[in-house]
C-alpha positions as CSV (number, residue, x, y, z in Angstrom):
1,M,37.3,-25.3,18.7
2,T,37.9,-22.5,16.3
3,E,38.5,-18.9,17.4
4,E,34.8,-17.9,16.0
5,Q,33.2,-20.7,18.0
6,E,35.0,-19.6,21.2
7,F,33.7,-16.2,20.6
8,L,30.2,-16.9,20.0
9,E,29.9,-19.2,23.3
10,S,31.3,-16.2,25.3
11,Y,29.4,-13.8,23.6
12,N,26.9,-12.1,25.7
13,P,23.7,-10.4,23.9
14,G,22.8,-9.1,27.4
15,E,25.3,-6.5,27.5
16,Y,23.5,-4.7,24.8
17,A,20.2,-2.9,25.2
18,P,17.2,-5.1,24.2
19,V,15.7,-4.0,20.7
20,A,12.5,-5.4,18.9
21,V,11.5,-5.4,15.4
22,T,8.2,-4.9,14.2
23,V,6.3,-4.5,11.0
24,D,3.7,-1.6,9.8
25,V,1.6,-1.8,6.7
26,V,0.1,1.1,5.0
27,A,-2.8,-0.8,2.9
28,L,-4.3,1.4,0.5
29,T,-7.4,0.4,-1.7
30,I,-10.1,2.4,-3.5
31,R,-13.5,2.3,-2.1
32,E,-16.2,4.0,-3.7
33,G,-14.0,6.1,-5.6
34,R,-11.9,7.3,-2.8
35,L,-8.6,6.2,-1.6
36,H,-8.6,4.4,1.7
37,V,-6.2,3.3,4.2
38,L,-6.5,0.3,6.5
39,L,-6.6,1.1,10.1
40,V,-6.8,-0.8,13.5
41,E,-8.0,0.2,16.9
42,R,-5.7,-0.7,19.5
43,G,-7.0,-3.3,22.0
44,G,-4.4,-2.8,24.7
45,H,-1.8,-0.6,25.7
46,P,0.4,1.7,25.0
47,F,-2.2,3.9,23.1
48,A,-5.0,1.7,24.1
49,G,-8.4,3.1,21.8
50,W,-6.2,4.6,19.6
51,R,-6.2,4.1,15.9
52,A,-2.9,2.8,14.4
53,L,-1.6,0.8,11.1
54,P,-2.0,-2.8,11.2
55,G,1.4,-4.5,12.3
56,G,2.9,-6.3,15.0
57,F,6.3,-8.0,16.1
58,V,8.1,-10.0,13.7
59,Q,8.1,-13.8,14.6
60,D,10.2,-16.5,13.4
61,E,9.9,-15.6,9.9
62,S,11.2,-13.3,7.3
63,L,10.1,-9.3,7.2
64,D,8.2,-9.9,3.9
65,A,6.3,-12.6,5.6
66,A,5.6,-11.0,8.7
67,A,3.9,-8.0,6.7
68,L,1.9,-10.4,4.3
69,R,0.5,-12.3,8.0
70,E,-0.5,-9.1,9.7
71,L,-2.2,-7.9,6.6
72,A,-3.9,-11.3,6.1
73,E,-4.9,-11.0,9.9
74,E,-6.6,-7.4,9.4
75,T,-8.3,-8.2,6.2
76,G,-9.7,-11.7,7.0
77,L,-8.3,-13.0,3.5
78,R,-5.6,-15.7,3.1
79,P,-3.1,-16.6,0.3
80,G,-4.7,-18.7,-2.0
81,E,-8.1,-16.8,-1.7
82,G,-7.6,-14.7,-5.1
83,V,-7.5,-11.1,-3.9
84,L,-5.0,-11.3,-1.4
85,D,-2.5,-13.1,-4.2
86,R,-3.0,-10.0,-6.0
87,V,-2.1,-7.7,-3.7
88,H,1.0,-5.4,-4.2
89,V,3.4,-5.1,-1.4
90,E,6.7,-3.5,-1.1
91,Q,9.1,-2.5,1.6
92,L,8.6,1.4,2.5
93,R,11.3,2.4,4.6
94,T,12.5,1.8,8.3
95,Y,11.8,3.8,11.5
96,G,13.9,3.6,14.4
97,N,14.0,6.5,16.3
98,P,14.6,6.4,20.2
99,G,11.1,6.8,22.0
100,R,8.5,6.1,18.9
101,D,7.5,3.2,21.3
102,P,7.3,3.8,24.8
103,R,7.8,0.0,25.9
104,M,11.4,-0.3,24.8
105,R,13.5,0.4,21.3
106,V,11.3,-0.9,18.7
107,I,12.6,-0.6,15.2
108,S,9.5,-1.0,12.6
109,V,9.9,-1.9,9.0
110,A,7.1,-0.3,7.2
111,Y,5.3,-1.7,4.2
112,L,3.2,-0.4,1.4
113,A,0.4,-2.8,0.1
114,F,-2.0,-1.8,-2.6
115,A,-5.0,-4.0,-3.8
116,P,-8.4,-3.5,-5.7
117,S,-11.7,-3.9,-3.9
118,L,-10.5,-5.4,-0.7
119,P,-13.5,-6.6,1.6
120,D,-14.4,-5.3,5.0
121,P,-11.9,-5.6,7.4
122,R,-12.0,-7.7,10.6
123,A,-9.8,-7.2,13.5
124,G,-7.0,-9.4,14.5
125,S,-6.4,-10.9,18.0
126,D,-4.7,-7.8,19.2
127,A,-7.0,-5.2,17.8
128,A,-10.5,-4.0,18.9
129,G,-11.8,-3.3,15.8
130,A,-10.5,-2.7,11.9
131,F,-11.8,-0.4,9.3
132,W,-11.2,1.2,5.7
133,V,-11.0,5.1,6.5
134,P,-10.4,7.6,3.6
135,V,-6.8,8.7,3.9
136,E,-7.7,12.6,4.5
137,A,-9.9,11.3,7.7
138,A,-7.2,9.3,9.3
139,G,-6.8,11.9,12.1
140,E,-4.1,11.2,14.7
141,L,-2.6,8.0,15.1
142,A,-0.6,6.1,17.3
143,F,3.1,5.8,17.9
144,D,4.5,7.8,14.7
145,H,2.0,5.9,12.3
146,A,0.8,9.4,11.0
147,A,4.4,10.0,9.8
148,I,4.4,6.5,8.1
149,L,1.0,7.0,6.5
150,A,2.4,10.1,5.1
151,D,5.4,8.7,3.8
152,G,3.3,5.9,2.0
153,L,1.0,8.3,0.5
154,D,4.1,10.3,-0.8
155,R,5.5,7.1,-2.4
156,A,2.2,5.6,-3.9
157,R,1.5,9.3,-5.5
158,S,5.0,9.3,-6.9
159,K,5.0,5.7,-8.2
160,L,1.9,6.2,-10.2
161,E,4.0,8.7,-12.1
162,Y,6.7,6.7,-13.3
163,T,5.7,3.0,-12.7
164,P,2.4,1.1,-13.8
165,L,1.5,0.7,-10.2
166,A,-2.0,2.1,-10.6
167,T,-2.7,-1.5,-12.8
168,A,-2.7,-3.0,-9.2
169,F,-5.8,-1.1,-8.1
170,V,-8.1,-2.4,-10.7
171,E,-9.3,-5.7,-11.8
172,S,-7.3,-7.9,-14.4
173,E,-9.3,-6.5,-17.3
174,F,-10.3,-2.5,-17.3
175,T,-11.0,0.2,-19.0
176,I,-9.0,3.4,-19.5
177,A,-11.7,5.1,-17.4
178,D,-11.3,2.9,-14.2
179,L,-7.7,3.5,-14.5
180,R,-8.1,7.2,-14.6
181,A,-10.4,6.8,-11.4
182,V,-7.4,5.2,-9.9
183,Y,-5.0,8.0,-10.7
184,A,-7.8,10.7,-9.6
185,A,-8.3,8.9,-6.2
186,V,-4.8,8.4,-5.4
187,W,-3.6,11.9,-6.6
188,G,-6.6,13.8,-5.1
189,E,-7.6,15.6,-8.3
190,E,-9.9,15.0,-11.4
191,L,-7.9,14.7,-14.8
192,H,-9.1,15.3,-18.0
193,A,-10.4,12.4,-19.8
194,G,-9.2,13.0,-23.4
195,N,-5.8,13.8,-22.2
196,F,-5.5,11.0,-19.7
197,H,-6.7,8.5,-22.5
198,R,-4.1,9.9,-25.1
199,K,-1.2,9.7,-22.5
200,V,-1.8,6.5,-21.3
201,L,-1.9,4.8,-24.9
202,S,1.0,7.0,-25.8
203,V,3.4,5.0,-23.0
204,P,4.9,1.8,-24.5
205,G,4.0,-1.4,-22.8
206,F,1.7,0.4,-19.9
207,V,-1.6,-1.4,-21.1
208,E,-2.5,-3.7,-24.0
209,S,-5.5,-4.1,-25.5
210,T,-7.8,-7.4,-25.0
211,G,-9.8,-6.8,-28.1
212,E,-12.9,-7.2,-26.1
213,I,-15.5,-4.3,-25.1
214,A,-16.9,-3.7,-21.6
215,V,-20.3,-4.7,-20.8
216,R,-21.2,-1.6,-19.5
217,G,-22.0,1.9,-21.4
218,G,-19.3,4.2,-21.8
219,E,-19.1,7.6,-19.9
220,R,-22.1,10.1,-20.2
221,G,-24.0,7.7,-22.3
222,G,-21.0,7.2,-24.8
223,P,-20.4,3.9,-26.9
224,K,-19.1,0.9,-24.4
225,P,-15.4,1.5,-24.0
226,K,-12.6,-0.9,-24.7
227,L,-11.2,-3.1,-22.2
228,Y,-7.2,-3.4,-21.3
229,R,-5.1,-5.2,-19.1
230,A,-1.6,-4.5,-17.7
231,G,1.4,-4.4,-20.1
232,D,4.9,-5.5,-19.4
233,A,6.3,-2.1,-19.0
234,R,8.2,-2.0,-15.3
235,L,8.9,1.9,-15.9
236,L,6.7,4.2,-17.7
237,H,8.4,6.6,-20.3
238,P,7.2,9.3,-20.8
239,A,6.0,9.5,-17.5
240,L,2.5,10.3,-16.4
241,L,3.2,13.4,-14.2
242,R,0.7,14.9,-11.9
243,P,-1.0,18.2,-13.3
244,A,0.9,20.5,-10.6
245,R,4.0,18.7,-11.4
246,E,3.8,19.1,-15.1
247,D,4.0,22.6,-14.7
248,D,7.0,22.3,-12.7
249,V,9.0,20.5,-15.3
250,R,8.1,22.6,-18.4
C-alpha cells in the first residue's frame, strides 16, 4: 500500500464542517420588447413563498450539467427540442459568504443564460410556481439572489458592448432593427436607428447578410429590411458602447 492510499483510507472528512454546492441561473429573455428574468416561487423552507432564481443542489454531475438541468426543469424544455439547444449559457461567478443560506454552508456557482422567445415556464418539482418577470420588477428575492441578479445584468449589459452576445437573443435570421431592440431592452434605453445601423455594419464579423429580404415591411412604413445572420466575430472591434459610456471615453 502506498503512502497516498494509506492517507486516503485514514482521511476523515467528518473532521471538517459540511459544505454543499448549488447552482443558480440568471435566465434572461426578451418578451414584448422588455428584458425578463426567470423567477420561481419557493415551495418549501427556507424562504417559502419567496421569489428566487431557479437553481438547486448539484447532483452526481458537472456544474454545467446541473445548470442546464435546472434551466430545463423550469422552462419545460429539453435538449433536442430546438430552443434550449440555442441557449447561450456561461458561468457568472461563485457566491460563498457564510450565512447566505440558513441551512448550512452553501457555495453557489451562478450561471447566465440567454435565449430568444423562451416559452412560458412551468415550475419544477421543488417550486410552487415559475414565471418571467421584467427585470425592473423582480423585487426582493430569497437568499442573496438579488445580488446575483444584479451581477448578471451588469455582465449582460457589458458583454453586449464587446461581444456579439446580442445575436443569442434573436432568431437565426434577423434584421438590424431586431438587433437594436435587443440592445434597447438590455441596456434600458432607446437607440438612434440610423446610428445603430451604421455602427453594426462597421464592425467586422458581427453580422453577415443572408442576401434575403424580410417578409414584413420596414419601420414606419419603409421598405422591407435586409436579413442578417450572426457572423464569426468573437469580439466586437470597435465596440458598441452604451450611449452614456460613449461620453465617458471621449
